N, C-alpha and C positions, 0 to 999 in steps of 0.2 A: 504493499500500500504506499509505503514512503516513497518508493520509486516513481509511482504515478504522480504523487503530490509534487515531487521534484520536477517533473516534466511541466506541470502547470505553472511552476514558479519561475520557469526560464524566461529571459527577456524575449521580446518579439523578434524573430529572424525569418524573413521572407524565404530564405533558402531552405528552412526546416520548419514548416507550419505545423502547429498542433491543431488537428482536426478531430472533432468528436462526432460520432454518428450514432443515432438511436432510432429505434423503430417502435412505434406504439400500435399494437392492434386495437381495433375499435369495433365493437359489436353494434350492428345496426338493428334497432328495435322499432316496432310499430305498436300502436295501441289496439288491444283486443276489443275494447269498447271505447266509444267517444267519451272524453273527459266531460265532467259536468262543470260549468263555469260557476264562478262565485256569485252568491246572492246575498242580500242584506242579512247579516247575522250568521252566514255560513261561509267557510272557506271553499275554494275550488277543490273538486274531488277528482282523483285519478286512480283508476283500478291498478293494482299491482300486477295483474296478468298482462302479458305482452306477447306479441308475435315476433319471432326471430326473422330478420330479413337479410341475414348474411353477416360478413365481416369486411372490413376495409383496413387499410394501413396508413399510417402517417409517418413519414421518414423526415428526420431533421439532421442536418449537418451544421456544426457550429465550429467556427474558428475564434475562440474567445479573446485571444490576445489582439486580433485584428478588428474585432467587432463585426464579423461577418457571419451570416446564417443563411441557410437555404432549407425551405420546407416543401415537401411534395406529398399530396394526398393521392391514394389510389382507391378506386372503387372496388377492388377485391384484394384478397390476401392469399398469395401462393408462394411456395418456396422459390419458384422461378423469379417472381417479382423481387423478392428479398435479395436473391443472389445478384440480380441486375443492378439493384439500387445500391447494394453494399460496395460495389466496385465503381460507382459512377462519379465520385468526387475526383 
């Protein structure tokens, strides 16, 4: 862990950029029943039951010392997509 922290403590060097990459899977959900709007004296109500509508992915690349970032959202989540994006910086 200390080795990783030492990398982040280095001064900025354009010849040796420090780039971080992360992928967040995101589950797409739909309502099984329409939510009920708020009424006087009652909060809005939403059923906890949901319909699963698939998954997607959000990829983020960050170069913190330069103040640079790139974000890409995909409408699906497959291992081929992950492999293609992990080498795209």
